[in-house]
C-alpha positions as CSV (number, residue, x, y, z in Angstrom):
1,X,-17.3,-52.0,184.0
2,X,-20.0,-51.4,186.6
3,X,-22.5,-53.3,184.4
4,X,-20.2,-56.3,184.2
5,X,-19.7,-56.3,188.0
6,X,-23.5,-56.2,188.5
7,X,-23.9,-59.2,186.1
8,X,-24.2,-62.2,188.4
9,X,-22.7,-64.6,185.8
10,X,-19.6,-62.4,185.4
11,X,-19.3,-61.9,189.2
12,X,-19.5,-65.7,189.7
13,X,-16.6,-66.3,187.3
14,X,-14.6,-63.5,189.1
15,X,-15.1,-65.1,192.5
16,X,-14.4,-68.5,191.2
17,X,-11.1,-67.4,189.6
18,X,-10.0,-65.5,192.7
19,X,-10.8,-68.5,194.9
20,X,-9.1,-70.9,192.6
21,X,-5.9,-68.8,192.5
22,X,-5.9,-68.5,196.3
23,X,-6.4,-72.3,196.8
24,X,-3.7,-73.2,194.3
25,X,-1.2,-70.8,195.7
26,X,-1.7,-71.8,199.3
27,X,-1.5,-75.5,198.6
28,X,1.7,-75.3,196.5
29,X,3.4,-72.4,198.5
30,X,5.8,-74.7,200.5
31,X,7.3,-75.9,197.2
32,X,7.8,-72.3,196.1
33,X,9.6,-71.6,199.4
34,X,11.9,-74.6,198.9
35,X,12.6,-73.6,195.3
36,X,13.5,-70.0,196.2
37,X,15.8,-71.0,199.1
38,X,17.6,-73.5,196.9
39,X,18.2,-70.9,194.3
40,X,19.3,-68.2,196.7
41,X,21.6,-70.4,198.7
42,X,23.2,-72.2,195.7
43,X,26.8,-71.6,194.6
44,X,29.2,-73.3,192.2
45,X,30.7,-75.3,195.1
46,X,27.6,-75.8,197.2
47,X,24.3,-77.3,196.3
48,X,21.4,-77.2,198.8
49,X,18.9,-80.0,198.9
50,X,15.2,-79.8,199.7
51,X,15.9,-81.8,202.9
52,X,18.5,-79.3,204.1
53,X,16.2,-76.3,203.3
54,X,13.3,-78.0,205.2
55,X,15.4,-78.7,208.2
56,X,16.9,-75.2,208.4
57,X,13.5,-73.5,208.0
58,X,11.8,-75.7,210.5
59,X,14.6,-75.2,213.1
60,X,14.5,-71.4,212.8
61,X,10.9,-70.6,212.0
62,X,8.9,-73.8,212.4
63,X,6.5,-75.1,209.8
64,X,5.0,-71.6,209.5
65,X,8.2,-70.4,207.9
66,X,7.3,-72.3,204.8
67,X,4.3,-70.0,204.4
68,X,6.2,-66.7,205.0
69,X,5.2,-64.2,202.4
70,X,2.1,-66.1,201.3
71,X,-0.2,-63.1,201.5
72,X,2.0,-61.0,199.2
73,X,2.2,-63.8,196.6
74,X,-1.5,-64.5,196.7
75,X,-2.4,-60.9,196.2
76,X,0.1,-60.6,193.3
77,X,-1.1,-63.8,191.6
78,X,-4.8,-62.9,191.8
79,X,-4.1,-59.7,189.8
80,X,-1.3,-61.0,187.5
81,X,-3.0,-64.3,186.6
82,X,-6.2,-62.4,185.9
83,X,-4.2,-60.2,183.5
84,X,-2.5,-63.2,181.9
85,X,-5.7,-65.1,181.1
86,X,-7.6,-61.9,180.3
87,X,-5.1,-60.6,177.8
88,X,-4.8,-64.1,176.3
89,X,-8.5,-64.3,175.8
90,X,-8.7,-60.9,174.2
91,X,-5.8,-61.6,171.8
92,X,-7.2,-65.0,170.8
93,X,-10.6,-63.5,170.3
94,X,-9.2,-61.3,167.5
95,X,-7.6,-64.4,166.0
96,X,-10.9,-66.3,166.0
97,X,-12.9,-63.4,164.6
98,X,-14.4,-64.3,161.3
99,X,-13.8,-68.1,161.5
100,X,-16.6,-70.6,161.2
101,X,-15.6,-72.5,164.3
102,X,-14.0,-71.6,167.6
103,X,-10.4,-72.5,166.6
104,X,-7.1,-71.1,167.6
105,X,-3.8,-72.2,166.0
106,X,-1.0,-73.3,168.3
107,X,1.3,-70.6,166.9
108,X,-1.4,-68.0,167.8
109,X,-1.7,-69.3,171.3
110,X,2.1,-69.2,171.6
111,X,2.3,-65.5,170.6
112,X,-0.7,-64.5,172.7
113,X,0.8,-66.3,175.7
114,X,4.1,-64.5,175.4
115,X,2.4,-61.1,175.3
116,X,0.2,-62.0,178.3
117,X,3.2,-63.3,180.2
118,X,5.1,-60.0,179.8
119,X,2.2,-58.1,181.3
120,X,2.0,-60.6,184.1
121,X,5.7,-60.0,185.0
122,X,5.3,-56.2,185.2
123,X,2.3,-56.5,187.6
124,X,3.6,-59.3,189.8
125,X,7.2,-58.0,190.3
126,X,6.7,-55.9,193.5
127,X,4.7,-58.6,195.2
128,X,7.3,-61.3,194.2
129,X,10.2,-59.3,195.6
130,X,8.6,-58.8,199.0
131,X,7.6,-62.4,199.1
132,X,11.1,-63.6,198.3
133,X,12.8,-61.5,201.0
134,X,10.3,-62.7,203.6
135,X,11.1,-66.3,202.6
136,X,14.8,-65.7,203.0
137,X,14.3,-64.1,206.3
138,X,12.4,-67.1,207.6
139,X,15.5,-69.3,206.9
140,X,18.3,-67.0,208.2
141,X,19.0,-66.5,211.9
142,X,20.4,-63.0,212.8
143,X,21.7,-62.8,216.4
144,X,21.7,-59.2,217.6
145,X,21.7,-57.7,221.1
146,X,19.7,-54.6,220.5
147,X,20.6,-52.1,223.3
148,X,19.8,-48.4,223.6
149,X,23.5,-47.6,223.0
150,X,23.5,-49.6,219.8
151,X,20.4,-47.8,218.5
152,X,21.9,-44.4,219.3
153,X,25.2,-45.3,217.6
154,X,23.4,-45.2,214.2
155,X,23.7,-41.8,212.5
156,X,20.6,-39.8,211.6
157,X,21.1,-40.2,207.8
158,X,21.4,-44.0,208.1
159,X,18.3,-44.2,210.4
160,X,16.3,-42.5,207.7
161,X,17.4,-44.8,205.0
162,X,16.9,-48.0,207.0
163,X,15.0,-47.4,210.3
164,X,15.2,-50.1,212.9
165,X,18.6,-51.4,211.6
166,X,21.3,-51.9,214.3
167,X,24.9,-50.9,213.5
168,X,27.4,-53.7,213.6
169,X,29.7,-52.1,216.1
170,X,32.4,-54.8,215.8
171,X,32.7,-54.3,212.1
172,X,32.9,-50.6,212.5
173,X,35.7,-50.9,215.1
174,X,37.7,-53.1,212.8
175,X,37.3,-50.5,210.0
176,X,38.4,-47.7,212.3
177,X,41.5,-49.7,213.4
178,X,42.5,-50.2,209.7
179,X,42.1,-46.5,208.9
180,X,43.7,-45.2,212.1
181,X,47.2,-45.7,210.7
182,X,46.5,-43.2,207.9
183,X,47.0,-39.5,208.3
184,X,43.7,-37.7,208.7
185,X,42.6,-34.2,209.6
186,X,39.6,-35.6,211.6
187,X,40.4,-36.7,215.1
188,X,37.2,-38.6,215.5
189,X,37.2,-41.1,212.7
190,X,34.4,-43.1,214.3
191,X,31.8,-40.3,214.1
192,X,33.0,-39.3,210.7
193,X,32.4,-42.7,209.2
194,X,28.9,-42.8,210.6
195,X,27.8,-39.9,208.4
196,X,28.4,-41.9,205.2
197,X,25.4,-44.0,204.1
198,X,27.7,-46.7,202.7
199,X,28.9,-47.3,206.3
200,X,25.5,-48.1,207.7
201,X,26.6,-51.7,208.3
202,X,29.9,-50.7,209.7
203,X,31.8,-52.7,207.0
204,X,31.0,-50.7,203.8
205,X,28.9,-53.6,202.5
206,X,25.2,-53.1,201.8
207,X,22.7,-54.6,204.3
208,X,21.5,-58.2,203.8
209,X,18.2,-58.9,202.2
210,X,16.8,-60.1,205.5
211,X,17.2,-56.5,206.9
212,X,15.4,-54.9,203.9
213,X,12.2,-57.0,203.6
214,X,9.4,-54.5,204.3
215,X,8.0,-52.4,201.4
216,X,8.8,-49.1,203.1
217,X,12.4,-50.2,203.9
218,X,12.9,-51.2,200.2
219,X,11.5,-47.8,199.0
220,X,13.6,-45.8,201.5
221,X,16.9,-47.5,200.9
222,X,16.7,-48.7,197.3
223,X,14.0,-46.5,195.8
224,X,10.8,-47.4,193.9
225,X,12.7,-48.9,191.0
226,X,14.0,-51.7,193.3
227,X,10.5,-53.2,193.3
228,X,11.0,-54.1,189.7
229,X,14.6,-55.3,190.0
230,X,15.4,-58.2,187.6
231,X,12.6,-57.1,185.3
232,X,14.6,-58.2,182.2
233,X,14.9,-61.7,183.4
234,X,11.3,-61.6,184.6
235,X,10.0,-60.5,181.3
236,X,11.9,-63.3,179.5
237,X,10.8,-65.8,182.1
238,X,7.1,-65.0,182.0
239,X,7.1,-64.6,178.2
240,X,8.6,-68.0,177.7
241,X,6.4,-69.5,180.4
242,X,3.2,-68.0,179.0
243,X,4.0,-68.9,175.4
244,X,4.9,-72.5,176.1
245,X,2.1,-72.9,178.6
246,X,-0.7,-71.7,176.3
247,X,0.9,-73.2,173.2
248,X,1.2,-76.7,174.7
249,X,-2.2,-76.4,176.4
250,X,-3.8,-75.6,173.1
251,X,-1.9,-78.5,171.4
252,X,-3.1,-80.9,174.0
253,X,-6.7,-79.5,173.8
254,X,-6.9,-80.0,170.1
255,X,-5.4,-83.5,170.4
256,X,-8.1,-84.5,173.0
257,X,-10.8,-83.0,170.8
258,X,-9.7,-85.0,167.8
259,X,-9.5,-88.2,170.0
260,X,-13.1,-87.5,171.2
261,X,-14.3,-86.9,167.7
262,X,-13.1,-90.4,166.5
263,X,-16.0,-92.3,168.0
264,X,-18.7,-89.8,167.1
265,X,-21.4,-90.8,164.5
266,X,-21.9,-88.8,162.3
267,X,-18.4,-87.3,162.3
268,X,-18.5,-83.6,163.4
269,X,-17.9,-81.0,160.8
270,X,-16.6,-78.3,163.2
271,X,-15.0,-78.2,166.6
272,X,-18.1,-76.7,168.1
273,X,-20.0,-79.9,167.3
274,X,-17.6,-82.0,169.3
275,X,-18.6,-80.4,172.6
276,X,-16.6,-79.4,175.6
277,X,-14.0,-81.6,177.3
278,X,-14.3,-82.9,180.9
279,X,-12.9,-80.6,183.6
280,X,-10.5,-83.3,184.7
281,X,-9.0,-83.7,181.2
282,X,-8.6,-79.9,180.9
283,X,-7.0,-79.7,184.3
284,X,-4.5,-82.5,183.6
285,X,-3.5,-80.8,180.3
286,X,-3.0,-77.5,182.1
287,X,-0.9,-79.2,184.8
288,X,1.3,-80.9,182.2
289,X,1.7,-77.6,180.3
290,X,2.6,-75.8,183.5
291,X,5.4,-78.3,184.3
292,X,6.8,-78.1,180.8
293,X,6.7,-74.3,180.7
294,X,8.4,-74.1,184.2
295,X,11.3,-76.3,183.0
296,X,11.8,-74.2,179.9
297,X,11.9,-70.9,181.8
298,X,13.6,-72.0,185.0
299,X,17.0,-70.5,184.1
300,X,15.6,-67.0,183.9
301,X,13.6,-67.6,187.1
302,X,16.8,-68.4,189.0
303,X,18.5,-65.3,187.7
304,X,15.6,-63.1,188.7
305,X,15.3,-64.7,192.1
306,X,19.0,-64.2,192.9
307,X,19.0,-60.6,191.6
308,X,16.0,-59.7,193.9
309,X,18.0,-60.8,196.9
310,X,20.7,-58.3,196.2
311,X,20.3,-55.0,198.1
312,X,21.4,-52.1,195.9
313,X,21.1,-48.7,197.7
314,X,20.0,-45.7,195.8
315,X,23.4,-43.9,196.0
316,X,25.1,-47.0,194.5
317,X,22.6,-47.1,191.6
318,X,23.1,-43.4,191.1
319,X,26.9,-43.8,190.9
320,X,26.5,-46.5,188.3
321,X,24.3,-44.2,186.2
322,X,26.9,-41.4,186.4
323,X,29.8,-43.7,185.6
324,X,27.7,-45.4,182.7
325,X,28.3,-48.8,184.3
326,X,28.1,-51.6,181.7
327,X,26.3,-54.8,182.6
328,X,28.7,-57.8,182.8
329,X,28.4,-60.9,180.6
330,X,27.9,-61.5,176.9
331,X,25.2,-60.0,174.7
332,X,22.7,-62.7,175.6
333,X,23.2,-62.4,179.3
334,X,23.0,-58.6,179.1
335,X,19.8,-58.8,177.1
336,X,18.0,-61.3,179.3
337,X,19.3,-60.0,182.7
338,X,21.5,-63.1,183.6
339,X,24.6,-62.4,185.7
340,X,27.7,-64.3,184.5
341,X,28.3,-65.6,188.1
342,X,25.0,-67.4,187.9
343,X,25.9,-69.6,184.9
344,X,26.5,-72.7,186.9
345,X,23.5,-72.5,189.1
346,X,20.7,-71.6,186.7
347,X,19.0,-75.0,187.0
348,X,19.1,-75.4,190.7
349,X,15.7,-76.1,192.1
350,X,14.1,-77.0,188.8
351,X,12.3,-80.1,190.1
352,X,10.6,-78.1,192.9
353,X,9.5,-75.4,190.4
354,X,8.2,-78.0,187.9
355,X,6.2,-79.7,190.7
356,X,4.9,-76.4,192.0
357,X,3.9,-75.0,188.6
358,X,2.3,-78.3,187.5
359,X,0.3,-78.8,190.7
360,X,-0.7,-75.1,190.8
361,X,-2.0,-75.1,187.2
362,X,-3.9,-78.3,187.8
363,X,-5.5,-77.1,191.0
364,X,-6.3,-73.6,189.7
365,X,-7.9,-74.8,186.5
366,X,-9.7,-77.7,188.2
367,X,-11.1,-75.7,191.1
368,X,-12.0,-72.8,188.8
369,X,-14.2,-75.1,186.7
370,X,-15.8,-76.7,189.7
371,X,-16.5,-73.3,191.4
372,X,-17.7,-71.6,188.3
373,X,-20.1,-74.5,187.5
374,X,-21.5,-74.4,191.0
375,X,-21.9,-70.7,191.2
376,X,-23.2,-70.3,187.7
377,X,-25.8,-73.1,188.2
378,X,-26.9,-71.5,191.5
379,X,-27.2,-68.0,189.8
380,X,-29.2,-69.4,186.9
381,X,-31.6,-71.1,189.4
382,X,-32.0,-67.8,191.2
383,X,-32.7,-66.0,187.9
384,X,-35.3,-68.6,186.9
385,X,-37.1,-68.3,190.3
386,X,-37.1,-64.5,190.0
387,X,-38.5,-64.6,186.5
388,X,-41.2,-67.1,187.6
389,X,-42.1,-64.8,190.5
390,X,-42.3,-61.8,188.2
391,X,-44.5,-63.7,185.7
392,X,-46.9,-64.8,188.4
393,X,-47.0,-61.2,189.8
394,X,-47.7,-59.9,186.3
395,X,-50.6,-62.3,185.9
396,X,-52.0,-61.5,189.3
397,X,-51.8,-57.8,188.6
398,X,-53.7,-58.2,185.4
399,X,-56.6,-59.9,187.2
400,X,-56.7,-57.4,190.0
401,X,-55.9,-54.1,188.4
402,X,-57.5,-51.9,191.1
403,X,-55.7,-53.6,194.0
404,X,-52.3,-54.2,192.4
405,X,-51.6,-51.0,190.5
406,X,-48.3,-50.5,192.2
407,X,-46.9,-54.0,191.5
408,X,-48.1,-53.7,187.9
409,X,-46.2,-50.4,187.5
410,X,-43.1,-52.0,189.0
411,X,-43.3,-55.0,186.6
412,X,-43.7,-52.7,183.6
413,X,-40.6,-50.8,184.6
414,X,-38.7,-54.0,184.7
C-alpha cells in the first residue's frame, strides 16, 4: 500500500477522485436536504412540497441550513464511493480475466454493482445518520428557556444518557397530576419519576431527533448499534442502486462504443480498437444511470431515512430483545426493513432524489476525468523532465569521472 501511495500516478487518481466527490456532494447537497425533509415530514394526510421546505428552512436557519451536515456526508461519501468503485473494479477484473478484449457483460456489471453497493451502505451508514439529524434540526424550531432551575431538575441518570437536555417541566407536571389520584407509597412522585430514564422528557416519550444529533449523544442514549439503524433498508437500497447504476452505465457504454464503431474503416475487431469515449459522453451516461437507479431504489431510501429519525433508547431496545419483539408488516417488509406505516409515503421526494443522484453522478464522473487528466499529464511531464535531467547527469559524469564521482554513484543507485 505504501508503494501505491508513493506512485505519483496512483496518488493523482486518488486526489482527483476525492476532489470530484467533494465537488459533486457540495453542489447537490441542497437537493439532498430538500429530499430528506420531504421524506421525514411526509404523512398519509400531509405532503410537503419543495417550496414549503425551502421557506421553512430559510426562515429558521437561513440559506446555510440547506448545508447543515455537509461535512459528515462528504466524509462518508469519499470513503463509501471509493469502496463502491474499488470493489466494482476488482470484481469486474475477475470477470474480464482471460478474455481477448476488455469486455464486461451487463449481467456481470449488475451483480458486481449490487455487491459494491452493499459494502457502501455499511460504511456510509453512521455518517448518513448524523447528517440526517442535523438536516432535521436545521428545519425544526425548539423554543426553550434554559434556566439553572431547569437544568438542576434533570436527574443524574438522565443527564448521563443525554447531557445538555432540558426537562419539559410542564409535561412532567401533567404526568404527576394524572398519577396523583392513584394510591402510592411514595409521597414525592415528582422526584420518583425523575429516576426513570423513560421519563427524561417528562412525558414518557423518547426525545426528538433534533435533541440527539451529535455522535456522542447518539452513542450514550441509543448505543453504538444506532449508528447502523435501518441497515436492512440501506443494504437493499444501495444494492439496488449499485446494480442498476453499473448495469445501465455498462449498457449505455457498450451502445456508445457500437455507435462509434459504425463509421470506422476498417471495422474494429475488438473493443480495444475502438478507443475511449469522450469524457462528456461518459459523464452523461453516468448521470442518466444515477437518475434511473435513484428512482428504482427510492422506496427503500424513504424507509431508511424515516427509521434513522426515530430515537430508540438502549433500554427500549433491550426490552424488545427480551420480549422477542416481532417486526411488524408482511414478510417482504420485514426482510427489507420497511415499516408498514410508511407504505403510502415511500415515493415522497423521488423527483428531488433523482435530480440529486443524476447531477451528482454527472459532476463526479466528469470532474474526475478532467482532474485525473490534468494531474496525470502534469505528473508525466515531471517524470520526463526528471529522466532527462538524470540522463544528462549520467552523460556529464561519464565525461568527468574524477570530478563527478558522487553524482555517478547516485545515478547508478537509481
